[in-house]
MIDO-643033 format. One record per residue (C-alpha): residue in one letter; x, y, z. Coordinates in nm, 2 decimals. Layout:
residues N
+-----+--------+--------+--------+
: res :      u :      v :      w :
+-----+--------+--------+--------+
:   A :      X :      Y :      Z :
...
+-----+--------+--------+--------+
END
This chain:
residues 137
+-----+--------+--------+--------+
: res :      u :      v :      w :
+-----+--------+--------+--------+
:   M :  13.70 :   7.84 :  14.58 :
:   K :  13.34 :   7.71 :  14.60 :
:   G :  13.13 :   7.75 :  14.91 :
:   G :  13.43 :   7.85 :  15.12 :
:   V :  13.61 :   7.53 :  15.04 :
:   E :  13.91 :   7.53 :  14.79 :
:   L :  13.90 :   7.23 :  14.56 :
:   S :  14.23 :   7.11 :  14.42 :
:   P :  14.23 :   7.02 :  14.05 :
:   R :  14.49 :   6.75 :  14.14 :
:   L :  14.22 :   6.57 :  14.35 :
:   F :  14.02 :   6.51 :  14.03 :
:   L :  14.30 :   6.41 :  13.80 :
:   S :  14.48 :   6.18 :  14.04 :
:   P :  14.58 :   5.84 :  13.88 :
:   F :  14.40 :   5.67 :  14.17 :
:   F :  14.06 :   5.76 :  14.02 :
:   Y :  14.17 :   5.63 :  13.67 :
:   S :  14.32 :   5.30 :  13.79 :
:   V :  14.20 :   5.02 :  13.57 :
:   S :  14.29 :   4.75 :  13.82 :
:   M :  14.00 :   4.86 :  14.05 :
:   D :  13.72 :   4.81 :  13.80 :
:   R :  13.44 :   4.58 :  13.84 :
:   E :  13.36 :   4.39 :  13.52 :
:   I :  13.05 :   4.50 :  13.32 :
:   S :  12.91 :   4.21 :  13.12 :
:   P :  12.88 :   4.29 :  12.74 :
:   L :  12.60 :   4.06 :  12.72 :
:   T :  12.37 :   4.21 :  13.00 :
:   G :  12.51 :   4.54 :  13.08 :
:   D :  12.52 :   4.45 :  13.44 :
:   Y :  12.82 :   4.41 :  13.69 :
:   T :  12.96 :   4.07 :  13.73 :
:   N :  13.14 :   3.94 :  14.05 :
:   S :  13.48 :   3.98 :  13.87 :
:   H :  13.73 :   4.26 :  13.89 :
:   I :  13.93 :   4.34 :  13.58 :
:   S :  14.26 :   4.51 :  13.49 :
:   T :  14.18 :   4.60 :  13.12 :
:   L :  14.01 :   4.88 :  12.96 :
:   Q :  13.71 :   4.65 :  12.87 :
:   N :  13.45 :   4.87 :  13.07 :
:   A :  13.58 :   5.19 :  12.91 :
:   V :  13.54 :   5.03 :  12.56 :
:   Y :  13.21 :   4.90 :  12.63 :
:   I :  13.07 :   5.22 :  12.78 :
:   R :  13.20 :   5.44 :  12.50 :
:   L :  13.05 :   5.21 :  12.23 :
:   T :  12.70 :   5.16 :  12.39 :
:   T :  12.64 :   5.51 :  12.51 :
:   P :  12.49 :   5.75 :  12.28 :
:   L :  12.73 :   6.04 :  12.23 :
:   G :  12.65 :   6.33 :  12.46 :
:   S :  12.41 :   6.15 :  12.67 :
:   W :  12.67 :   6.04 :  12.96 :
:   W :  12.58 :   6.26 :  13.26 :
:   A :  12.94 :   6.29 :  13.38 :
:   N :  13.10 :   6.38 :  13.04 :
:   G :  12.96 :   6.48 :  12.70 :
:   R :  13.25 :   6.35 :  12.51 :
:   V :  13.18 :   5.99 :  12.62 :
:   G :  12.97 :   5.78 :  12.38 :
:   S :  12.95 :   5.69 :  12.00 :
:   L :  12.71 :   5.74 :  11.71 :
:   L :  12.67 :   5.36 :  11.67 :
:   H :  12.31 :   5.39 :  11.78 :
:   T :  12.23 :   5.58 :  11.48 :
:   I :  12.32 :   5.30 :  11.23 :
:   Q :  12.08 :   5.06 :  11.39 :
:   R :  11.81 :   5.17 :  11.15 :
:   E :  12.04 :   5.15 :  10.84 :
:   K :  12.02 :   4.86 :  10.59 :
:   D :  12.29 :   4.60 :  10.58 :
:   L :  12.49 :   4.75 :  10.31 :
:   S :  12.87 :   4.76 :  10.26 :
:   H :  12.91 :   5.11 :  10.35 :
:   V :  12.74 :   5.06 :  10.68 :
:   G :  13.03 :   4.85 :  10.80 :
:   M :  13.28 :   5.13 :  10.73 :
:   L :  13.06 :   5.38 :  10.90 :
:   A :  13.04 :   5.15 :  11.21 :
:   Q :  13.42 :   5.13 :  11.22 :
:   Q :  13.46 :   5.51 :  11.19 :
:   Y :  13.21 :   5.57 :  11.47 :
:   A :  13.40 :   5.32 :  11.69 :
:   E :  13.73 :   5.48 :  11.63 :
:   E :  13.60 :   5.82 :  11.71 :
:   A :  13.44 :   5.70 :  12.03 :
:   L :  13.75 :   5.53 :  12.14 :
:   Q :  14.00 :   5.81 :  12.05 :
:   P :  13.97 :   5.98 :  12.41 :
:   L :  14.12 :   5.66 :  12.56 :
:   I :  14.44 :   5.76 :  12.36 :
:   D :  14.41 :   6.12 :  12.43 :
:   D :  14.40 :   6.07 :  12.81 :
:   G :  14.69 :   5.83 :  12.81 :
:   R :  14.50 :   5.52 :  12.92 :
:   A :  14.57 :   5.36 :  12.56 :
:   S :  14.86 :   5.38 :  12.33 :
:   E :  14.70 :   5.23 :  12.04 :
:   I :  14.35 :   5.13 :  11.92 :
:   I :  14.28 :   4.95 :  11.60 :
:   V :  13.93 :   4.88 :  11.49 :
:   T :  13.83 :   4.65 :  11.20 :
:   H :  13.49 :   4.51 :  11.10 :
:   E :  13.35 :   4.19 :  10.95 :
:   Q :  13.01 :   4.23 :  10.78 :
:   P :  12.85 :   3.89 :  10.72 :
:   H :  12.53 :   4.05 :  10.58 :
:   N :  12.31 :   3.87 :  10.84 :
:   G :  12.18 :   4.19 :  11.02 :
:   R :  12.50 :   4.25 :  11.21 :
:   V :  12.84 :   4.43 :  11.19 :
:   I :  13.11 :   4.28 :  11.41 :
:   L :  13.36 :   4.52 :  11.52 :
:   S :  13.69 :   4.38 :  11.63 :
:   I :  13.87 :   4.62 :  11.86 :
:   S :  14.24 :   4.57 :  11.96 :
:   V :  14.36 :   4.79 :  12.24 :
:   T :  14.70 :   4.83 :  12.36 :
:   D :  14.70 :   4.99 :  12.71 :
:   S :  14.94 :   5.23 :  12.86 :
:   R :  15.13 :   4.93 :  13.01 :
:   G :  15.19 :   4.79 :  12.67 :
:   E :  14.94 :   4.50 :  12.71 :
:   Q :  14.70 :   4.41 :  12.42 :
:   Y :  14.35 :   4.31 :  12.44 :
:   T :  14.10 :   4.23 :  12.17 :
:   F :  13.72 :   4.28 :  12.21 :
:   K :  13.44 :   4.19 :  11.97 :
:   H :  13.13 :   4.41 :  11.97 :
:   P :  12.83 :   4.35 :  11.76 :
:   V :  12.62 :   4.62 :  11.60 :
:   N :  12.26 :   4.54 :  11.49 :
:   V :  12.15 :   4.67 :  11.15 :
:   I :  11.83 :   4.59 :  10.94 :
+-----+--------+--------+--------+
END
């Protein structure tokens, strides 16, 4: 009970608040909302990859360590490190039941970028693929 009002934990765990069909799309190019609504986990993937781990005000588990490799040289081990960081950042989507499988692979053309390819199978069984570039030196 807080301030004389009892808060039900079910209120905060209701599927209504976690519905993916009500999300406004965040543009991966600008980080701004678009005029579209989406029914995928695109926003969740984008936020988890672009937010530094521990800096999300609402949940310290949201985010990744991808920002730490932006100062790394474009060596082959950096691609594997980026893939590992992305897998760790996206694991909570599986843990909370929003996704049933997430597969992360990487391409490293050695042009100052690592391209992550993320395949997400959501809880409805629908599969989506997202590309996420990570800049390196």
